[in-house]
ROZABA-906129 format. One record per residue (C-alpha): x, y, z; residue in one letter. Coordinates in steps of 0.5 Angstrom, whole numbers, plus 500, padded with zeros to 3 digits. Example, Ala and Ser with C-alpha at 12.3 -4.5 7.8 and 13.67 -1.06 7.14 Angstrom:
525491516A;527498514S;
This chain:
148463670M;146458665S;149451665K;149447658I;151440658S;151436652T;151428651G;153425645I;149422639I;150415638T;148411632L;150404635I;144399636T;145395642L;144388639T;147384644F;142379648S;142380655I;138375659P;132378662S;134377669F;141380668A;138386664Q;138390670N;143395668N;139401672P;144406673L;144411668A;150415666K;152421670D;152425664S;144423662A;142426669I;140433671V;138435678K;133441680A;134442687G;135436692K;128433691D;128433683V;132430678R;131428670F;134423666T;135423659V;134416656L;133417649T;131423644P;123421646R;124419653V;125423659I;125420666R;122425671M;123424679E;120427685W;122424692D;120427698S;126424702T;131426696A;133418696S;132417689F;131410686T;137407682N;134400682N;131396677A;124396677S;119391675F;118395669V;124399667V;130395668V;135399664N;137406664R;145405662N;144407655L;148411650P;146419652V;143422647P;144429645K;141434649F;142441653S;140443660S;139451661V;137454667R;134461667K;132464673G;127459676D;126455670W;130449668L;129447660T;132441658I;132440650R;133434646T;132433638E;124432640E;122434647L;123440651E;122440658L;121446663K;121445670Y;120451675R;126449680V;125448688N;117448687T;117440689G;112435687K;110435679F;104439677T;101443671A;104449674E;111447675N;112442669L;111441662S;114438656V;113440649K;114435643Y;118439637L;118434632K;111435629Q;109442627K;102440625K;098438631D;103438636G;102438643F;105441650T;103436656W;102438663R;101433669P;094431670G;093431662Q;089425660V;090421654E;084422649K;086416644A;090411647N;090405643L;090400648K;094394650G;092387653T;088384658Y;089378663R;085373660T;079371655L;076366660D;069366659G;069371654F;064371648D;068376644G;069382648D;063380653T;063376659D;058372662K;055377665K;054382659G;060386661K;065389656K;072388656M;076394658K;083393655L;089396659E;092402656D;098401652G;104405651L;101408644L;096414643S;094418638R;095424642D;102422641G;105421648W;104417654H;106417661L;109411664L;108412672D;113407675D;112410682S;108404685Q;112399681S;116394686F;124393685L;129388684F;134388689D;142387687K;143379689S;145374684D;138372682W;135379683P;129378688W;123383689V;124389694T;120395696Q;121402695R;123406701H;118410705A;116417702G;112420697N;115419690V;113421683Q;117416678D;115418671W;117416664Y;115421659F;114418652M;113423647G;113420640Y;108424636G;105418631H;112415630N;109409634Y;115404632K;120409635A;116409641A;116401642L;124401640A;125406646D;121402651Y;125396649T;131400651K;129401658I;124395659A;128390656G;128386649K;122381647V;126374647P;127370641L;123364642P;126357640P;124356633R;120350635Y;115355638A;113357631F;110350629G;104347630Y;102345638W;097340640W;093341646S;087338649R;084338656Y;084331656W;086325661S;091322656Y;095316657S;102314654D;098310650N;093315647E;099320646L;103315642R;096313638D;095321637L;102322634V;102316630S;095319627N;099326625F;104322622E;099318618K;096324615F;102327614N;101333619V;107337622P;107337629L;112340634D;109341641V;105336645L;102340651V;099336656I;094339661D;093338668M;091331668D;098329667W;098329675H;093326680S;087330680T;080330683D;073329682S;069334681I;065334687N;072334691A;072339697K;077345697P;083344700D;086349706E;088354701F;081355698G;083351692Q;080345689R;084339692K;089336688W;088342683W;096343684T;100337683G;107335682W;107327681T;106324675W;099319675D;102312675S;095310672G;096314666L;104314665F;107308668S;114310666N;114318665P;122318663E;121313658R;115317655F;119323655L;125319651K;120317646W;117324645T;124326644D;125321639S;119324635K;123331635N;117333640L;117339645K;113337651T;110342656T;106340662L;101344666N;102347673L;097350678H;102352684P;097355689A;096349694S;104348695G;106341696I;101336699A;103330703P;101325698F;107328693E;113324692K;117330693Q;114332700Y;119329705G;125332701E;122338700F;120339708A;127337710R;130343706K;124347709M;125345716N;117344715F;114340721D;110334718T;107332724T;100334722S;101332715R;099338712R;101342705N;107345705I;104352703P;106356697Y;110362698E;112365692G;116371695S;120366699N;127365695K;128359699K;121356698F;122357690V;129355690Q;127348693N;121348688L;126348682F;131344685D;127338688V;121338684V;121341677L;129341675R;129333676P;123333671M;126338666E;132333666K;127327664Q;125331658G;120336660V;122342655D;118348658F;112349663W;105352662W;104356668L;096356668D;096361675W;089363676Q;088363684Q;089368688W;092375685L;097377690E;102374694D;100372702K;107375705Q;108382700I;102386699K;101388692G;106383689L;102380683Q;102373683N;102372676T;107377674W;112374679W;111367677L;112369670N;119372672Y;121366677L;120361672F;123364666F;129367670S;130360673D;131357666M;136363664E;140361669R;140354669N;139351662R;143351656D;137351651T;133357650R;128359655P;121359654M;115360658L;107359656Y;103363661H;098368663R;099376662W;101379669G;102386666G;107391664L;114388663G;111381662N;114382655H;120379657R;117372658Y;115371651Q;109366650I;102368653G;096364654F;090368653S;085363656G;078359656D;074363650A;067361648I;066358642I;063363637S;064367631W;064373636K;070370639S;074369633L;072376630E;075379637F;081375637Q;085379631P;084385635Y;086383641F;092380639T;094387635N;093391641A;097387645A;103389641S;102396644N;105393650V;110388646L;106382648Y;106380641G;106372642Y;099371645W;097364644S;090363643H;085356644D;084356637I;077353635G;075356642G;075353649H;068351651M;061352649F;057358652K;051353654D;053349659R;049343656D;054343651G;054344643G;056342637T;063344634L;061347627E;066345622P;066351618E;067356624L;073351626Y;076351619T;076359619R;079359626W;085354624M;086359618Q;087365623Y;091361627G;096359622A;097366621L;097368629S;103369633P;103361636V;099356633F;096352638R;089348638T;086347645H;079345648S;076344655T;074336657K;069335652S;067328648S;065332642V;071337642L;075333637N;079338634K;084333630E;083335623I;082327621W;075328624N;073332619F;071331611R;072334604G;073341604D;074342611Y;079337612F;083340606N;082347608A;085345615Q;091341612Y;093347608D;093352613A;098348617I;102347611R;102354610L;104355617R;110351616Y;112354609S;112361612L;116359618V;123362615P;119368614Y;116368621I;122367624Y;126372621T;120377623M;121374630A;128376630R;126383628K;121383634T;127382638Y;131387635D;126393634T;120391639G;115391633I;111384633S;109379628L;102381628C;101388629R;096394627P;095397621M;097404624Y;104402625Y;106403618D;100408616N;099413622P;096418619E;090414615K;084413619Q;083407615E;089404619A;085405625Y;078403623D;080396620F;082394627S;081387626R;086387620Q;093386621Y;100386618Q;103379619F;111381618G;113386614D;110383607D;104380609I;097383610L;091379613V;084381613A;081375618P;074372616L;069371622A;063370618T;059364615P;059362608L;053365604V;052361597N;059358598G;063364599F;064369605A;065376604K;070381607V;072388607K;079389606V;083396606W;089396602L;094401604P;097406598A;104405596G;105399593N;100394590D;098387593W;097380591Y;091376593E;095370594W;089365594H;086368588T;092370584G;089377583T;094383583L;090389587L;092396587K;093399594G;090405596G;083403596Q;078399600T;074393597L;069387598E;072381597R;069373597E;073367599F;071360599S;072355605I;079353602D;081360601E;083366606Y;084373605P;092373605V;095379601Y;103380599V;106386597K;107386590A;114384588G;116381595A;121375596I;118371602L;123365605P;119359606M;120351607F;117346602G;112341604N;116336606D;118339613V;115334619K;117339624N;122345626L;127341630S;133343624D;134348619N;132344612P;137343607D;132346602R;130353602I;124356598K;124363595L;117365594G;117371589I;111375588F;109379582P;109386581G;116389581G;123389584S;124387591S;130386596A;129382603S;133377607R;133371611M;135370618Y;138363621E;140361628D;141354632N;134354633G;134353641N;140355644D;142362648K;147364643N;142367638Y;144375640S;151374637K;151367633E;146368627Y;147369620A;143372614Y;142371607T;140377602A;136376596F;134381591K;130381584T;130386579G;126387572L;130388566Q;129392560Q;127386556D;122384561G;126378564S;127377571L;133377575K;134374582V;140374586S;142370592I;148373596S;153369600P;151368607R;154372612E;155370620G;156364623K;152359628Y;153353631K;151347627E;150351621M;150347614K;155349609D;151348603S;143348601R;138347595V;134353593Y;128353590E;124359587L;117359586T;115365582L;107366583Y;103369578G;108368572S;107367565R;111361562M;118363561P;122362554A;128359558D;131360565V;139361566M;143360573V;149363573N;150364566G;148357564K;141354562P;137350566L;133344563S;125344563Y;122338566K;115337565A;114332572D;115334579D;122337581L;126333585N;133335582S;135341579E;131344573G;125348572W;117347570N;110350570Y;104349575N;098351571G;094351577R;098356581E;100360575L;107359578S;114357575V;118353580S;126353579I;130348583V;138350583L;144346584P;146344591Q;151349592S;155352598S;152358602C;158362601T;157363594E;153368590Q;147365585A;144369580E;138366576V;135370570L;128368568V;127370560R;120371557Y;118371550P;117378547G;110381544G;104383548T;101378553H;095377557T;094379564D;094373568I;094376575N;087378574N;084372578G;085367572I;087362578K;081363582E;077362576R;081355574F;079353581K;072355581R;071352574L;074345576T;070345583K;063347580A;064342574T;066336579T;060338583E;055339577L;055331576K;053330583F;048336584K;044334578E;043327580G;043324573R;049322568S;052327564L;056328558V;059334559L;060339552P;067338549N;068345550M;067345557L;072339558G;077343554K;076350558T;076346565E;083343563E;086349561T;091349567N;093342565R;094344558Q;099350560L;104344563E;103340557Y;103345551S;108351554P;109353547E;101355547K;101359553F;098365551E;093362546E;090358552L;090363556I;086368551R;081362549T;080360557F;078367558N;073367552E;070361554N;069362561Y;065368559N;061364555K;059358560M;051360560P;051358553E;056352553I;052349558I;045350555K;045343551P;045340558L;038342560G;040343567L;035344572K;033351574K;036351581E;042347578T;044352573E;043358577S;048355583W;053353577Y;053360574L;053363581G;059359583Y;063361577L;061369578G;057369572L;050370575G;044365574G;
């Protein structure tokens, strides 16, 4: 007799936040479970995910595992039909068939068919191997030169959750489990043969697959806002005085800074010739006591960092336990009932709850109360726990530290650590390790970061600029390589510079000169300007599992280019980045970029609007980078006055890009509390092109609430690639034109950027604001065809010309006027169209205009070549 059971479809999204240690809600609803004999059961978790269990003892596992922590989900619509020996379970997307009472799953008794995809569909059976897994990540980049280690061996990335095959089998059979204590602890599965599988069938709907994984494996916690600022890190024996001087220079050069990373020398350290300790580690590699020779009063030092709105993290290597010279040794020994007669180390025991609780209570939490904001957990010692075979130390330590912060802090937990395997996405920020300083490493890191999003490990933090030279005898830090790495770092998940202990690796940007300094400074400023956009995308990661930096195939799964351009990536929903990893040739670096169809793309640094659906080769000077913004996009941004991210500024900039109408919104919360799941706000923005050619911008009232939310703010609108308006109206009233920089309400034009800046009056965040930008009628010259780039090239080349020729030059009047066009646009706005047309004509006549100068042949060739006019 057939039996049919049907669940209920629900469209409710679980947006409430559950701490990672408390996401243990592993007992599925009865209506989601289908039993097939005594030793087999199936649990329908989503339309695309079915848990499949065979247990020889019929003692099925209901505990959370290290990977899967939640099975109590809304039950999707499905049917369960028994016909003869065969059980068929059918969801909207999958059809599972199992031959009842045949025990262990095999290719003969189990199959799953994907129903959604008619063309290139599939039927999976046990033993089938994925042919096109899109990969996940790897534990560390230590010693890798690009994707190759010191022995010439290529890196083998772990498999990820996504495959072009359209399915993935998550085998959870060997995973450790959590017990059901208040602080869930590791426990082992019962004895017996088991298969505990999660079949994920998604076709090419990669985003749905990742969203499903967050439902069963937990969300990616939202990092504190400060995590998206600039992190300064260096392996160096900094003293209190040196760090104060360092920060003073950041202030002097007006460089924003949010995180101060203090490497292992904060505690007593050894000489390079020290003998290993009893655990096989270098003596004092582990340390818990501040080095009084560097920090005479750690508490006062941490109060000073707080006064500078800096977040501080210290490096930890816990492997050697607690040594007798540590100030906490006596108290720790008493609490552990440890015999101190022999004055030996109290050994590290990560699986011993009493040891770990004392580690936090006696050693770490007192330092947190002094002002340590989070920990850099740099475990690179033995792989497995010494008491529980197979328990990976990296994975377990990550859980211990993160869950302790969740249980004992009011601030938002954050951990900076090594990758330990599936499930580690619940502990946020990854430390990728000690990569070789080379163009190969820079070229590889974007792909490495992209692939990690396939296991939800989207917050990799790389050593920007590389960690160490390949040659042990050292090398030279190439300014160009470091500059390109900084530009990539500004558009990576976590922006942190770092290097090994070397006197030549001075990565402070004020050590660089000219174009290198300017480009690095601009990269840092670009990062800070984009923080509202980045933070909005980080909230999306929490809600959906889609990482900030992700491969092109998430949005273009059927396009081969999306897989071929593996270093290129989406930076959130509206920005595309094509990283540069080749040196300049004749002043420019070239890169091939694929622009997906469906919309046009604005090349931000050159001011060029490009059609989607094509592959192009583009070139960029040292102070430019291949950043492409969707035509018409609205990006929430900060201005250039932000020093750090300790607060939400009173002034928000909306970057509005040419090419069409659009809508977006900005996410806000307190920035560093744990209530972001339910205490947050959104503000929606919309643009619309009117029939008369004018642009209408609408700012909706803010919706939502969070602690310390500001009641009012000033909005500044920047219209990139815009002609000179005839006038600007705000809520029906005209706004005055101001020729100088805008400090208060009004508008002006930036000739160098070809952009309009509009500052609105300060107003309540609960009020609607509408801005109407009206343009003169008639036929208009295209200004989004690279004129902005030609402005810059002409100014730079003309300035350098005076030096390259090596003699005094009197420039032709026509050259001077053409080079000054961007300024004239601001001085004479009524002549906008005439000035643009004249510039275009004169630019192409530069070979004739400079002829009277009688330049040297090589100078003339360089000058015209730089302008893109041959030579």
